[in-house]
N, C-alpha and C positions, 0 to 999 in steps of 0.2 A: 848880755848886751854887746860885749866885744865880739862874740861869735856872729851875732846878728849883723853888726856893723861890717864885719869882714865879708859876710855873704852879700850884703848890699853893695859894697865896693866892687867885689868880683862880678856881680850881676851888671852893674853900671859899666864896667870895663868891657864885658862881653857884648852888651847891647850897643855900646859905642862902636866897637870893632865891626859888628854886624852891619849897622847902619852906614858906616863909612866904606863898607866893602873890603875892610882890611882884616877880616877874620882869616886866620891861616888854618888850613886843614893839613894834617899830616897823615895822608892816606896810606893805607897798607891793606893787605888781605885781612878782612875782618870776619871772624866766625860769629855770626849773630846768635846762633844757638847758645854758644858759650857765654856771650855777653848778657843775654837774657837770663840765663841760669845764675850768673854772678849777681845780677841786680836783684833777682828773686831771693837769693841767699842773703844778700845785704839787708833786705827788709823783713826777713822771716821773724825776727825777734819783735819788731814793731807791730807786725800783723798779729802775732801770737798774743801780745799784750792787750790788743783790742778785740781778741777772739775773732779776727778776720781770717776767712779761708782764702789763702793765696794759691791760685791754681795756674799751672803751666799747661797751656793748650797748644804749644808750639809744635810744628812739624819736626820730626826727629832729624831730618836731613835737609837742612837749608843750605844752599850754596854759599860759599864765602862771597863777600862783596868787597869792593875796593873803596874803603871809607876811612875816616878818622875814627878809630875805635873809641878813643876817650870822649870825643864829642857825641858819638852815638850813645855811649853809656851815660853821658850827661843828660841826654834827652830821655832815655829810659828811666833814669833815676828821678828826674823831675816829674814825669808822668805817673810813675808808680807811687812816689812820695805824695803827690797831690791826691791820688786815689785813696791812699791810706788816711790822709788828713781829713778827707771829706766823706769817708765811708763810716757809718756808725758801727758801734760794737756789734759783733756777731754778723757782720756783713760779709760780702764776698768780692774778691777782685780776681779777674782772669786776664792772663796775658796770652795772646795768640799771635803766631807768626806763620804765614803761609806764602808759598811761591805761587805767583800768578803771572803767566806770560813772562815778561822781562822785568817784573818788579817783585819785591818782597813787601808784603803788607803786614804791619804790626799793629795790633789793637790792644788797648788797655781798657777793660770794662769794669765798672764798679756798680755797687748797689747803693750808692749814696743818694743824696737828696735830689740830684739832677740840677740842670741849669735852665732857668727860665728862657723861653724862646727869644725874648727881647735882648737877652745877654749873649746868645750864641755867637752872633757876629762880632762881638767885642772882646771875647776871651783872649784873643791873641794880640790885643792892643796893649801898649806899654802902660804900666801902673794901674791897669784895670783890674779890679777885684769885685767879685759878685757879692752883693750885700746879702748876707744870710741871717738866719735867726741866731746863730752862734757867733757873736762878735769876736770871741777869742780866736777862732780859727782864722778869721780875716786878718788879724793883726800879725800872724806868724809869717806871712809872705811879703815879698817886695812888689809883686805885680809885674815882675820881669821874667819869671820862669817860662811862661808859655811863649812870649815873644822871642825869647832866646831859642827855645825849641824850634819855633817856626823858622827863624833865621838859619839855624844849623841844618835843618832838613832841606830847606830850599837851596842852600849852598851846595848840598850834595846832589842837587837835581831832583829832589823828591817833593812831596807835598804832605801837608798835615791838616787835619780837620777834626771837628767834634760833632758827635750826634748825642743828643740827650733829650730826656723827657722828665719833666718835673715829677718827683716822687718815685722814679724808676731807675735813676742812676745815669751815668754818663759813659760814653765810649769815645776815647781819643784814638784816632787812627793816623798812622803815617805810612807812606809808601816810599821805598827807596829803589832806584833802578839797579838792576843787576848789570853792572858794567865790568868790562875787562880793563885791565891796567893800561892797555894801549888804546888809542883812539880818544874817546871822550873822557876817559877815566881821570 
């Protein structure tokens, strides 16, 4: 309970900073390939416990981006953690990252239950949680993780969205601009 309360307080502080425009980014050259590998490594044990196949489909040579590495890892951790939470035993989660023009597109795809169409437009709203058949899963989160992800990605000049089909899983995608340190960086 203390850990859960600590996470709630941290999430409330993050969302408050995002909404007030006072979230600080500590940008540096960020190796996304390495960050993604670190996040996958962090979740390997959880995935193995649920017999979930965690697949890295990232391009081998992504350019470094000028970003707040910790905040990007926070986004990746939230999205992969959600995918593990909502993917059933023996499911599959894929993480892909590809360079396209002047953006890097990162996708986290799962074979979970999916999100009803009526809920797709609400998943990034504060405190919104999708009512599922498994009520224990719903109680584990604060309903702030996805709004925080959205705020972080938008603060970096990117965008985030979800594609999902009921019974076939979900795909959370975000794009980050490949920026140089000088200019808009």
